[in-house]
N, C-alpha and C positions, 0 to 999 in steps of 0.2 A: 439299828445296831448296825454298823457298817458291814457291806458283805462284798465277798471277793467276786469280779469280773474273771473268769477262764475260758481259754480258748475251748471249746466244744467240737465235739465232734460231728460235723453239722452234715456228712456223708458217711454210708456206711464203711467205706475205705478210708475215710480220712487219718491221717496219722499226725499231721501239721496243718498249719494254716499259714497265709500271708495277710493281714491286714492290708486292706486294700484303700480303706478311709472312714473316717472318724464321721459321724454322723450328729454327734453329740458333743460338747467343748467343754471342760471343766468350769465346774460350775452350775452348767444347766440343770435341773430338776427334770428328774425322767420317771417314768411311770411302767410297772411291770408290762411288759411284751412291747413295749419301744422301740425302735432301732437304735442300738448305739453305735453300730459300725458296718461296714460290710469286708468279707472275710474270702477269699480265695481259697479254695478248696482244690482237692485233686481232679477233680470235675467240672466246679461252676463258681461263684460268686453269690455267696448268699449270704443273709443277715442275720446276724448276732443281737440278740434283744436282753434287754434288762428283766431280770427275776424280781427283782423288787422295786417299789417305789422310793424316791429318796432322790439324794443330790449326786451328780459325778463330782466325786471329792477328788480323784486322781487319775491319771490317765498316764499306764506306764511302759504299754507298748505303741511306738512310734509307726507312724504309715510307712508303709514298704517293709516292715519288718515280718520277719518267718518266725515261729517259733509250735515247739509241740503241744499234741493236744493234754488239757491241764496244766499249760501254763498263763500264770497270772498277765491279766492286760488291764482291768482297770478296778478301781475301788468306787463302789456305792455306798453312800452314808447320809448320815446328817447333816446340815448345813454347820454348823459348828462344833461337830465331831471330830475326836482329834485321829485320824488314819495310819497316823506316820508308823505305827510299828507293825503295820500290815503290810507295808511296803520295804521298810527299812531306811528310810530317806524321809526329811520332812515334809510333812503334805502340804499342797497349796491350801493357801490362806482362804478363808470361807470370803464369799462373794461381797463386797462392800455395796451400800447406796451410793448409787450416784445422783447428780446433781437431779434436781428435778423429781425426784422420789422414786424412781428405776433403779434398776439393779444392772450394776457392771458385768460383764461377759470377764473372764478368766483368760488369759490370754491361748490363741488354737496350741492343740499340742505339734511340738516339735515334730522334725524328720516328715518331711516331704519327700515324694519318693523321688528318689534319684535314677536317669534316664538309664535304660537297658545297658545302654552300648558301656557302660563302664563298669569296668570288670571288679572292682570294689567300691564300694558307695562308702563317701566318709560322711560321721555322724553329724549332723545339720545344726546348727548353731540354736538355740531355743530362741520361739517365736516372740520376739516383746512388740509392744506400742510402736519404738523406733524400727523393729525389725520385725514387720510383719512375714507370716508365711507367705511362700510364690503361690502364686495363683494363674491361671490362663481367663482370656479374656471369657470363656463359654462358659466357666465354672461361676460367672458372675449372674449370668441369666437365670432365672428361675425355671429349673427343668429336673424330670425325673433323671433318677440313675441311669434307666434304660435308653430314655433320650440322647443323654450326653454319649454313651457307650456309643449307640448308632450313628451319633452326626460325629463322634470320631472315626467309625471306620468307614463313614462315607465322607468324609471330608465336608460336612456341611457347618459353615459357620452356626451358631446358635444366635448370635445378634443379629442374624437377617430373617428368624424363623418366627413368623407369628402363631403365640400359644396359643392352643383351644381348650387347656385344662383348666382346671380351678383357679382363678385369681390370673389368670394368662401362663399359667404354668406350660410350659413347651413339654409336650409327650410324644412317645413315638408315633402317632399318624401325623404330628405333625411334620417329624422330621423326615418320614417316608414322604409325605408330599411336597418337600421341599425340592423339587426337581430331578430327585436319584430317583435311580430304579431301584424296587423292591427289593429284597434278597431273595433267590427262587431256593427250592426244594433240593437243588442238587446236592449229590452228600459231598464233592469235592470241586466246590466254584473257583474259578479262576481267581477272582478276586479274593479268597481265601488265601489261596496260596501267595497270590502276590503277595499280601500283607504278611504273610512269615515269611517269605522272601527278603523283604525290607526291613523286617525286625532283627537279622542277620546282621551283625557288624563286620564291616568292611575295615578293618585296622591297616595304615597305608605301610606297617613294616612289622617285623617281628611276630606277636601271636597276643592274643585276648582271652581274657579267660572271662566267661559270662555264667554265674552261678545259675544253676537247676530252677526251675520254677516248680510249683506242687504237680502242676498236671506233666510236666517233662518226667519227672521223677517217679510218678506213678508210672507212666508207661513204659519207662525202663524196667521197673521190676517185675510190672506185667508181662512184660516180653521174653524176660529171664525166666519166670514161672511159668511159662509157655511154651516157648520152643526147644528151652533142654528137655523138662519131663517129660512133656506130650508128645507119645510118639505119633510124627504126622504123617499120612501119606497121601499125595496128591493126584486130583482127576480131572481130566481136561477132555472138553469137547467142543465143537462148534455148531453155534445153531444157525440156521436159516432163519431171518428177519423181515424177510420180505414183507407178510402178512401182517407181524406186529407192527412196520411201519406205514403201511395201511391203514390201519386200525386207529393208529394214535391220531393223523392226518384227520381222518373221518370225526375223531371224538372233539379234535381242535374244529372243525367244521360247523358243530353242533353251537357253537358260540359262548359256550361256558365257559364264567370266570374261574373255576377250578384246571387247571392245564393240568392232562395227564401225562408225567414223562416216561422215558423208557424206562428209568429206574424203578416207576412205581409199577410198573408193568413188570418188570423182574420179582419186585417184591410180592405181588399178588400169586407170580405162577411158584415163588419158595414157598408161601405160605400154602398153597393148594396143596405141593408137592409133599411136604412137611404132615399135614394131616391124614395123607394116601403112606406115609412111609415115619411111622411113629417111632420106628427103631433109630431116625437121625433126629430128631425131635428130644434130645435126652441129653442130661448132664454127666459126667465122671464124678463122682462124690468120692474116692480114696475107696473106702471099703463097699459101695453099690453105686448100680447106674440108676440113675431116678430119670423115668420116661414121661414127659409131659403130656396132658389131655389138653392143655389151651396151646395155642400157636402163638408166640411170641416175636417178631422180627428185629433183630436192632437194624439199623444203617447207617454205616462209620460217617460220620461228619467231620471235616475239615476244621479247625477253628485255627485263632491265630499263632498259637503254642503247640499245634497236636494234634489231634483229633479225640471224639467222644463217640458215644454209640448210643445214641437215641433207640425207645425201641416202641415199635406198634404194636400195640399188645392187641389179639384176636384179631389180628390179620386176615388170617383163613374167613372170616367171616363178613369181612367188610368190603364193599365195592370200590372201585377201583378211583372215584372221586370222592368217596371219603379215603382213602389210603391219600391221594393226593394230597389232599385241602391238610389231612394232619400232618403229613414229612413234610409240609414246609412250615408249618406254625412249630413243630418241633425241631426243624433245622434252624430257623432262626432264633427262636431261645437258643439254640446250642450256641450259635455265635454270640450269642449277647450274653452268656454265661449265667443264664439263666434258668437251667433246668433244675428241676427238684430230682432228689434221688428216687424218688419213684420212678419217673421219665426217664432214668438210663441205666436201670437193674431191671434186672430179669428174662432178659433175653433166652429164649432156648434155640437160636440160631442167627448167624448174623449173615450180611452181606455187604461188600466193600467194594463201590464201584471209580475207577479209573478212567474209564472210558472217556468223559468229557475231558479229559487232559490226551487224550491223542495215544493212550496204551492200548496195545494189543494184545496183551496177557499179561498176569502175573500171579504170584501165590502169596495169599494173607496167611497171617499168625491166627492162630485160633484163640481164641479168649475164654480161657478157663472159667467156668466149670461147661461152657458149651464142646459139644462134640463137631462140631463143624462151622465150615466160613465160606462163603461163594466170592470168588473173586470176578469181577465183571470186565472186561475188556472192552474197546471200541466198536462201533460197528462199523464194518466197511465193506465197499465194493470189493469183490474178491471172484478170480476167476474158479468155477465148480462146473463139475462134469455133471450134465441132464440128459436122461437119454442118449447118452451117448457124443453128447457135442459140449463143448466146452461156451458157457456162458458168464456173464456177469450176475452175480447174487448179493445182497446185502447179508452178512454174516456177521456174527458176534462170538467170542470165543472167552470161553467163562472156566474156570478151574477151581474146583472144592476140594479145599484142605480138610481132613479127615483125622478124627483121634482115633487111633487104630485100635485102643481100650475098647472103644464102644461101636465105631463101626467097621465093617469088613469090606472087603474091594467089591463086591458083588451089592453088596446094602449100598455103599454110595453110589455107584453106576448105575443102578436102578432108579434111585431118587434122581440122578441127572437124567435120565432117560424120561420121567415125567415130567421135571421143570423145561426142557426142550420139545416136549410135546406141546406143553402149554403155550409158550411162544411161538412156536411155529403154528398154532392152532389156536390164534388168541379166542375163539367163539368155547372152545372148551372151559375158560376161566368163567365162564357163565354158567354152564351146567348144574 
């Protein structure tokens, strides 16, 4: 019996999905659990899988198209089953045996993704034997989806990469070893910002309308839900980072492969401060406040079309090396749009760092239902007064955005005092 394949809610906040690429073609046999297509949700690129065994009889949704959750995307049924009544159009003919006893493939689905610079994508012509779907050179190389995505991001030609995966397949480590620098765990790296800037069209005259992506729609909605209804107030302090600077240099001198960043130090300090100030480690839930016993710190990571906040769970219980390694791995998966919902939901407090982009100070918007977020600026040498003398010291400015329905001024100030104490005296993080 034929089965409808619909756009599933692949994340807790997903309302619509964009079909990135079909992994099966019409006429292909599919088994339950096999990947049919890659779908871009509001947070990541995830897999849409088959729920029944059968043959992919009809592809309804073209690559690049966006539809709401529940919309029909394909039909799976028996090889000779008539599925035209399910889609309202004639069904594709069952695959006919090819010469030599093999089976021929049905043409690839139409709808190759239009360039992002086009304000309105015209419907592409159906693919046929004389008019095959467009491909690029790299797509013809046997490679994993993540390897292709990383290759595009790093400018690596997959044709020049030797694959070490099954049957010579190019996988992630092959791309990373192809002479490009591996991604770091900095939440907002220059490379990601440069790619985002390059994606912005530059019309020669007039204007150009570009449809919102699913991620940008979600960002717009979430910001509207936060900055309006949530009564923000802001607390700023300046932290001397001389000892933190020295501590990081000493850690780097140990020769450990896992490098600890300043952001890792901030995350650790925030996590310990949240444990000491449970009134900040809270959510506002309309008719109640939920105080969390566990500390889960979200860290803002820039991706090509916005940002996402992967979560370092139980950060207060983890050492700096563990935080550094996990933060780097989460940031890499975030930029590859491969985070699972469990990896970007459930934060009890968040950190947003723009210091590496030469920003002295800024305010961040709270991510509801969290009650606060810490905005971190750059570390710079500034003139400060010490024992009556003006001297140069490395300092860092941080601003805490507080939800006044949960956090009062004095509560937020005491929390920031603890964060400052931890960073000005890094040994306190070991106690």
